[in-house]
C-alpha positions as semicolon CSV with decimal commas, in nm:
position;residue;x (nm);y (nm);z (nm)
1;X;0,405;-1,583;3,024
2;X;0,556;-1,511;2,728
3;X;0,297;-1,566;2,504
4;X;0,058;-1,314;2,732
5;X;0,321;-1,040;2,735
6;X;0,420;-1,052;2,368
7;X;0,021;-1,026;2,273
8;X;-0,069;-0,790;2,504
9;X;0,269;-0,599;2,357
10;X;0,080;-0,550;2,061
11;X;0,186;-0,897;1,858
12;X;-0,108;-1,023;1,631
13;X;-0,006;-1,389;1,711
14;X;0,219;-1,599;1,865
15;X;0,409;-1,905;1,719
16;X;0,593;-2,142;1,950
17;X;0,888;-2,338;1,781
18;X;0,900;-2,582;1,636
19;X;0,622;-2,541;1,403
20;X;0,533;-2,735;1,089
21;X;0,543;-2,540;0,796
22;X;0,188;-2,609;0,715
23;X;0,080;-2,447;1,041
24;X;0,302;-2,158;0,960
25;X;0,150;-2,114;0,620
26;X;-0,198;-2,122;0,761
27;X;-0,137;-1,897;1,021
28;X;0,007;-1,628;0,782
29;X;-0,296;-1,683;0,545
30;X;-0,535;-1,630;0,825
31;X;-0,334;-1,326;0,898
32;X;-0,378;-1,186;0,547
33;X;-0,720;-1,266;0,536
34;X;-0,798;-1,035;0,866
35;X;-0,593;-0,759;0,725
36;X;-0,682;-0,492;0,497
37;X;-0,427;-0,629;0,200
38;X;-0,492;-0,927;-0,008
39;X;-0,239;-1,081;-0,251
40;X;-0,408;-1,273;-0,523
41;X;-0,339;-1,647;-0,497
42;X;-0,126;-1,699;-0,814
43;X;0,230;-1,630;-0,730
44;X;0,395;-1,765;-1,039
45;X;0,486;-1,397;-1,107
46;X;0,454;-1,078;-0,919
47;X;0,308;-0,886;-1,207
48;X;-0,027;-1,080;-1,147
49;X;-0,049;-0,885;-0,790
50;X;-0,373;-0,751;-0,662
51;X;-0,408;-0,518;-0,387
52;X;-0,754;-0,476;-0,225
53;X;-0,819;-0,180;0,049
54;X;-1,185;-0,173;0,109
55;X;-1,349;-0,049;-0,212
56;X;-1,015;0,016;-0,400
57;X;-0,897;-0,259;-0,618
58;X;-0,553;-0,244;-0,797
59;X;-0,429;-0,479;-1,068
60;X;-0,071;-0,471;-1,169
61;X;-0,068;-0,683;-1,458
62;X;-0,374;-0,508;-1,665
63;X;-0,285;-0,180;-1,481
64;X;-0,650;-0,089;-1,364
65;X;-0,798;0,072;-1,061
66;X;-1,113;0,049;-0,961
67;X;-1,267;0,235;-0,667
68;X;-1,641;0,174;-0,579
69;X;-1,694;-0,026;-0,858
70;X;-1,595;0,252;-1,112
71;X;-1,283;0,234;-1,321
72;X;-1,049;0,485;-1,275
73;X;-0,829;0,627;-1,568
74;X;-0,458;0,661;-1,456
75;X;-0,153;0,762;-1,654
76;X;0,150;0,520;-1,648
77;X;0,330;0,754;-1,374
78;X;0,014;0,807;-1,166
79;X;-0,028;0,421;-1,154
80;X;0,291;0,347;-1,077
81;X;0,317;0,592;-0,786
82;X;-0,029;0,479;-0,656
83;X;0,093;0,113;-0,668
84;X;0,416;0,181;-0,494
85;X;0,212;0,374;-0,215
86;X;-0,022;0,109;-0,161
87;X;0,249;-0,176;-0,205
88;X;0,374;0,016;0,162
89;X;0,056;0,093;0,260
90;X;0,082;0,241;0,656
91;X;0,460;0,344;0,556
92;X;0,554;0,681;0,520
93;X;0,736;0,723;0,226
94;X;0,993;1,016;0,167
95;X;1,045;1,194;-0,142
96;X;1,369;1,079;-0,203
97;X;1,238;0,700;-0,175
98;X;0,962;0,796;-0,444
99;X;1,226;0,935;-0,682
100;X;1,462;0,679;-0,663
101;X;1,168;0,386;-0,688
102;X;0,986;0,565;-0,954
103;X;1,228;0,777;-1,129
104;X;1,562;0,572;-1,076
105;X;1,743;0,887;-0,974
106;X;1,794;1,083;-0,658
107;X;1,582;1,374;-0,547
108;X;1,727;1,701;-0,623
109;X;1,548;1,882;-0,335
110;X;1,387;2,133;-0,594
111;X;1,191;1,917;-0,823
112;X;0,806;1,939;-0,715
113;X;0,698;1,682;-1,006
114;X;0,615;1,436;-0,752
115;X;0,395;1,652;-0,555
116;X;0,216;1,733;-0,856
117;X;0,174;1,349;-0,970
118;X;0,036;1,298;-0,598
119;X;-0,190;1,573;-0,618
120;X;-0,354;1,457;-0,955
121;X;-0,364;1,090;-0,802
122;X;-0,569;1,222;-0,507
123;X;-0,812;1,422;-0,709
124;X;-0,864;1,126;-0,934
125;X;-0,927;0,889;-0,632
126;X;-1,192;1,148;-0,485
127;X;-0,945;1,227;-0,197
128;X;-0,993;1,563;-0,049
129;X;-0,741;1,844;-0,162
130;X;-0,766;2,056;0,129
131;X;-0,747;1,784;0,412
132;X;-0,653;1,466;0,220
133;X;-0,729;1,138;0,428
134;X;-0,660;0,864;0,159
135;X;-0,281;0,977;0,081
136;X;-0,162;1,200;0,329
137;X;0,109;1,444;0,353
138;X;0,337;1,398;0,647
139;X;0,524;1,736;0,641
140;X;0,916;1,688;0,644
141;X;0,867;1,325;0,580
142;X;0,683;1,221;0,285
143;X;0,349;1,064;0,162
144;X;0,135;0,772;0,361
145;X;-0,098;0,577;0,206
146;X;-0,382;0,501;0,460
147;X;-0,477;0,157;0,404
148;X;-0,821;0,197;0,608
149;X;-0,946;0,516;0,434
150;X;-1,088;0,333;0,122
151;X;-1,414;0,214;0,228
């Protein structure tokens, strides 16, 4: 009954203890295959990470972005912003968190440079500026990178 209740409550999987480490790893890999986020197998260095969302591919070590098989030119700041949002796909990221994570200082409540950067990234990624659906603004809360919008 616990398994049924957990799955019906929204869990993707249910694991009973004790579980062998190889079985747990296989279940995690299967879950990652089903998700829209794919990380590169090479885990020697975080710099080798690749994020894939539908037709969007973001490669960290070469700082390259491909969307619909076309190379997208982004500045260093724009790439860092896109990576940060994509790495937190499906989560609302506040301006305060973005400023601290990307610029290393607290948001003062007046600086609009992050809004401008988001606007530039949206434009380069073909997102509708009037009604964005890939990188959404959640009023009063922050920005949301929509993982399913990159098909």
